[in-house]
C-alpha positions as semicolon CSV with decimal commas, in nm:
position;residue;x (nm);y (nm);z (nm)
1;M;-0,007;-0,029;0,007
2;I;0,125;0,321;-0,069
3;N;0,189;0,610;0,189
4;K;0,031;0,921;0,135
5;N;0,301;1,099;0,298
6;T;0,534;1,004;-0,031
7;I;0,290;1,176;-0,282
8;K;0,536;1,437;-0,422
9;L;0,238;1,611;-0,698
10;S;-0,124;1,545;-0,749
11;I;-0,269;1,630;-1,084
12;T;-0,612;1,703;-0,985
13;I;-0,858;1,705;-1,284
14;P;-1,216;1,870;-1,240
15;T;-1,441;1,754;-1,531
16;Y;-1,768;1,754;-1,691
17;N;-1,906;1,601;-1,980
18;R;-1,550;1,569;-2,171
19;A;-1,497;1,223;-2,187
20;K;-1,270;1,275;-2,536
21;Y;-1,092;1,553;-2,404
22;L;-1,049;1,352;-2,066
23;D;-0,896;1,057;-2,215
24;E;-0,677;1,242;-2,443
25;C;-0,601;1,440;-2,120
26;L;-0,496;1,156;-1,911
27;N;-0,275;0,975;-2,210
28;S;-0,055;1,298;-2,221
29;I;0,017;1,240;-1,827
30;Y;0,095;0,865;-1,856
31;D;0,328;0,971;-2,148
32;Q;0,522;1,187;-1,902
33;K;0,930;1,068;-1,941
34;E;1,136;1,010;-1,609
35;V;0,837;1,007;-1,349
36;N;0,822;0,785;-1,086
37;F;0,433;0,720;-1,080
38;N;0,390;0,607;-0,694
39;E;0,493;0,941;-0,633
40;I;0,226;1,110;-0,782
41;E;-0,163;1,061;-0,768
42;I;-0,450;1,131;-1,031
43;V;-0,753;1,316;-0,887
44;V;-1,046;1,353;-1,063
45;S;-1,368;1,530;-0,949
46;D;-1,643;1,480;-1,193
47;N;-1,938;1,688;-1,145
48;N;-2,184;1,425;-1,220
49;S;-2,076;1,409;-1,579
50;S;-2,410;1,212;-1,808
51;D;-2,143;1,167;-2,094
52;E;-1,892;0,869;-2,138
53;T;-1,607;0,953;-1,819
54;E;-1,687;0,660;-1,586
55;S;-1,566;0,447;-1,874
56;V;-1,267;0,703;-1,960
57;I;-1,178;0,671;-1,583
58;N;-1,195;0,298;-1,574
59;K;-0,933;0,251;-1,869
60;W;-0,687;0,473;-1,689
61;K;-0,736;0,400;-1,327
62;Q;-0,540;0,069;-1,404
63;K;-0,279;0,211;-1,591
64;F;-0,162;0,465;-1,250
65;S;-0,024;0,382;-0,943
66;I;-0,250;0,602;-0,723
67;F;-0,556;0,732;-0,923
68;I;-0,871;0,920;-0,683
69;Y;-1,192;0,934;-0,893
70;K;-1,490;1,102;-0,693
71;K;-1,830;1,185;-0,881
72;N;-2,063;1,431;-0,738
73;S;-2,380;1,346;-0,677
74;V;-2,525;1,655;-0,828
75;N;-2,330;1,978;-1,046
76;L;-2,147;2,154;-0,804
77;G;-2,098;2,400;-1,064
78;P;-1,718;2,482;-1,224
79;T;-1,590;2,708;-0,870
80;R;-1,673;2,448;-0,630
81;N;-1,607;2,141;-0,794
82;I;-1,245;2,351;-0,851
83;R;-1,198;2,344;-0,493
84;N;-1,327;2,005;-0,421
85;V;-1,072;1,860;-0,648
86;L;-0,789;2,061;-0,474
87;N;-0,904;1,928;-0,150
88;L;-0,898;1,608;-0,266
89;G;-0,519;1,576;-0,344
90;R;-0,243;1,500;-0,065
91;G;0,087;1,590;-0,239
92;D;0,315;1,817;-0,205
93;Y;0,239;2,018;-0,445
94;I;-0,128;2,036;-0,664
95;W;-0,145;2,112;-0,973
96;L;-0,467;2,179;-1,109
97;F;-0,541;2,098;-1,474
98;G;-0,813;2,143;-1,699
99;D;-0,996;1,816;-1,844
100;D;-0,968;1,920;-2,202
101;D;-0,596;2,036;-2,242
102;I;-0,295;1,828;-2,223
103;F;0,064;1,825;-2,172
104;L;0,294;1,985;-2,477
105;K;0,645;1,837;-2,320
106;D;0,673;1,480;-2,229
107;Y;0,881;1,605;-1,960
108;A;0,651;1,861;-1,786
109;I;0,574;1,664;-1,455
110;K;0,971;1,560;-1,388
111;K;1,054;2,002;-1,472
112;I;0,792;2,052;-1,198
113;L;0,909;1,804;-0,987
114;D;1,264;1,879;-0,952
115;I;1,146;2,276;-0,885
116;A;0,922;2,147;-0,574
117;S;1,166;1,939;-0,486
118;D;1,329;2,172;-0,212
119;D;0,984;2,332;-0,116
120;K;1,092;2,663;-0,231
121;Y;0,774;2,823;-0,391
122;A;0,423;2,839;-0,273
123;F;0,324;2,916;-0,598
124;I;0,415;2,794;-0,981
125;W;0,281;2,959;-1,256
126;V;0,385;2,728;-1,587
127;G;0,385;2,848;-1,980
128;S;0,109;2,731;-2,217
129;T;-0,006;2,728;-2,574
130;E;-0,254;2,666;-2,775
131;I;-0,276;2,329;-2,914
132;G;-0,216;2,356;-3,278
133;K;0,018;2,656;-3,265
134;S;0,419;2,667;-3,242
135;H;0,519;2,671;-2,898
136;K;0,870;2,693;-2,999
137;R;0,935;3,067;-2,941
138;N;0,923;3,040;-2,579
139;K;1,263;3,071;-2,389
140;D;1,274;2,842;-2,080
141;R;1,349;3,044;-1,819
142;L;1,270;3,052;-1,469
143;I;1,156;3,341;-1,279
144;E;1,123;3,406;-0,887
145;V;0,851;3,683;-0,811
146;D;0,682;3,799;-0,510
147;H;0,309;3,921;-0,507
148;I;0,360;4,237;-0,675
149;K;0,550;4,108;-0,949
150;L;0,310;3,831;-1,014
151;L;0,033;4,050;-1,032
152;S;0,160;4,253;-1,298
153;S;0,208;3,908;-1,509
154;L;-0,093;3,709;-1,453
155;D;-0,296;3,745;-1,752
156;S;-0,519;3,431;-1,794
157;G;-0,770;3,238;-1,617
158;L;-0,621;2,909;-1,734
159;I;-0,660;2,671;-1,441
160;S;-0,362;2,400;-1,632
161;R;-0,101;2,691;-1,543
162;Y;-0,173;2,671;-1,186
163;I;0,065;2,464;-0,899
164;F;0,018;2,501;-0,579
165;Q;0,216;2,408;-0,247
166;K;-0,032;2,197;-0,039
167;K;0,072;2,368;0,229
168;A;0,026;2,736;0,166
169;Y;-0,309;2,614;-0,056
170;S;-0,445;2,456;0,311
171;E;-0,362;2,822;0,479
172;T;-0,566;3,024;0,242
173;K;-0,906;3,150;0,384
174;R;-1,086;3,310;0,100
175;T;-1,313;3,210;-0,125
176;F;-1,507;3,376;-0,406
177;F;-1,785;3,127;-0,522
178;E;-1,992;3,390;-0,696
179;T;-1,700;3,438;-0,922
180;Y;-1,578;3,201;-1,197
181;L;-1,226;3,292;-1,069
182;D;-1,193;3,166;-0,768
183;Q;-0,830;2,999;-0,829
184;I;-0,755;3,366;-0,866
185;G;-0,824;3,443;-0,520
186;I;-0,620;3,117;-0,424
187;I;-0,343;3,260;-0,640
188;L;-0,350;3,594;-0,459
189;E;-0,395;3,545;-0,111
190;I;-0,069;3,270;-0,150
191;S;0,187;3,504;-0,365
192;Y;0,117;3,762;-0,066
193;K;0,273;3,564;0,172
194;N;0,515;3,333;-0,034
195;K;0,793;3,319;-0,290
196;S;0,599;3,254;-0,644
197;L;0,764;3,112;-0,953
198;I;0,715;3,178;-1,334
199;V;0,839;2,876;-1,577
200;T;0,786;3,035;-1,894
201;D;0,842;2,696;-2,123
202;S;0,501;2,589;-2,262
203;L;0,459;2,275;-2,077
204;V;0,088;2,301;-2,116
205;G;-0,175;2,275;-2,456
206;A;-0,507;2,404;-2,406
207;R;-0,772;2,424;-2,624
208;R;-0,935;2,772;-2,776
209;N;-1,257;2,886;-2,711
210;N;-1,380;2,550;-2,571
211;S;-1,532;2,619;-2,234
212;S;-1,854;2,541;-2,099
213;I;-1,836;2,884;-1,911
214;I;-1,829;3,115;-2,197
215;S;-1,971;3,433;-2,049
216;R;-1,850;3,842;-2,034
217;T;-1,925;3,845;-1,687
218;I;-1,556;3,595;-1,571
219;F;-1,357;3,941;-1,734
220;L;-1,592;4,158;-1,444
221;D;-1,470;3,852;-1,210
222;Y;-1,082;3,993;-1,209
223;I;-1,236;4,322;-1,107
224;K;-1,429;4,209;-0,817
225;I;-1,120;3,935;-0,661
226;I;-0,843;4,187;-0,698
227;N;-1,107;4,481;-0,493
228;D;-1,130;4,202;-0,191
229;F;-0,758;4,247;-0,171
230;K;-0,730;4,649;-0,140
231;N;-0,606;4,634;0,200
232;I;-0,324;4,392;0,112
233;Y;-0,212;4,567;-0,219
234;P;-0,051;4,928;-0,322
235;E;-0,386;5,124;-0,429
236;K;-0,144;5,213;-0,746
237;E;-0,098;4,814;-0,819
238;I;-0,454;4,747;-0,821
239;K;-0,503;5,026;-1,049
240;K;-0,270;4,922;-1,318
241;F;-0,446;4,567;-1,304
242;K;-0,758;4,722;-1,376
243;R;-0,640;4,912;-1,638
244;R;-0,481;4,597;-1,813
245;I;-0,740;4,413;-1,742
246;F;-0,963;4,643;-1,944
247;W;-0,753;4,706;-2,237
248;S;-0,670;4,332;-2,309
249;L;-1,012;4,172;-2,216
250;L;-1,316;4,446;-2,122
251;I;-1,318;4,654;-2,383
252;F;-1,410;4,355;-2,627
253;N;-1,664;4,220;-2,369
254;L;-1,824;4,580;-2,347
255;A;-1,891;4,601;-2,705
256;G;-2,041;4,310;-2,680
257;A;-2,269;4,356;-2,413
258;K;-2,352;4,701;-2,562
259;I;-2,442;4,473;-2,877
260;N;-2,639;4,209;-2,661
261;R;-2,771;4,486;-2,470
262;E;-2,677;4,338;-2,156
263;T;-2,798;4,614;-1,933
264;E;-2,646;4,448;-1,620
265;Y;-2,307;4,419;-1,734
266;N;-2,316;4,788;-1,815
267;E;-2,405;4,871;-1,476
268;E;-2,141;4,633;-1,272
269;F;-1,885;4,762;-1,548
270;V;-1,989;5,139;-1,432
271;K;-1,922;5,052;-1,062
272;Y;-1,554;4,902;-1,089
273;Y;-1,461;5,176;-1,342
274;K;-1,588;5,479;-1,222
275;D;-1,269;5,646;-1,073
276;F;-1,088;5,606;-1,395
277;P;-1,161;5,894;-1,619
278;F;-1,037;5,809;-1,929
279;I;-1,176;5,438;-1,955
280;M;-1,508;5,594;-1,875
281;F;-1,498;5,827;-2,153
282;V;-1,400;5,489;-2,364
283;Y;-1,698;5,322;-2,206
284;K;-1,928;5,624;-2,309
285;L;-1,807;5,636;-2,693
286;I;-1,883;5,268;-2,686
287;W;-2,213;5,254;-2,485
288;Y;-2,398;5,549;-2,581
289;I;-2,273;5,703;-2,883
290;T;-2,149;5,395;-3,144
291;P;-2,417;5,234;-3,304
292;R;-2,475;4,875;-3,252
293;K;-2,444;4,830;-3,661
294;I;-2,046;4,960;-3,621
295;L;-1,992;4,753;-3,332
296;L;-2,122;4,448;-3,564
297;L;-1,902;4,512;-3,828
298;F;-1,584;4,550;-3,586
299;K;-1,714;4,245;-3,472
300;K;-1,692;4,022;-3,779
301;L;-1,386;4,213;-3,859
302;Y;-1,196;4,111;-3,518
303;R;-1,286;3,752;-3,524
304;R;-1,196;3,767;-3,896
305;F;-0,848;3,913;-3,945
306;I;-0,743;3,880;-3,569
307;K;-0,859;3,530;-3,433
308;A;-0,848;3,329;-3,728
């Protein structure tokens, strides 16, 4: 019998009705090289799937030394299912991994185990690339950062990039279940008190636009969460973060909300950005002045030439 105290890494996978992708995900774990699988556990929290997920689990659980599978009696929602799977992880480190993502490099797990061996970092953030795109341009660097530098780098809600030290995770107290980005709150709380590491190497392959959570509110969730840390992070850093989120994410979603006449989104946006004069000017230009037909045209052009 394997002692849980020897588990160095838990790969925790929340899943729901993605049997095909989950199969590919688990296969990419199985293909990892130079890994002692007696030191690794695979943990899957199934959010009451109705597809072939259990068949996929039965196929793979025989191939791994330690495989934990829990099927929820009801769908807990994505955020609570993520917490559920994190809490099940027993390793020294917990790699939160998306059910539709894969490992791009067959040395990914070994690399993280080597980094984690001295137990120095409470959070490790790894590089990612869209599946099918070239990932050779990413330089392989290890960058140690404090919580301020990490905040200025965060640009993705892709969960497969997140690795938490179990001890540091166990000490977190805040939850953000009303958002889709509770895991961002975990990162901010952990990194404030501990050292973090950015691994620039693209270890993770992600699928574009394959999330079951396609909602404009997810981008406002970033702002809701960072506001909860205003007594910890300097005000100027929070403002820089909010500006960056606006220009990289929210401006397109604001236009989308106008196109779909989502008044509630408009009200939430104003609440979080009312103290930013130029952003409010851009907001008024989009929301009150620019015709919907023009925004629709820009949307088509954006999808055709930028998202192609």
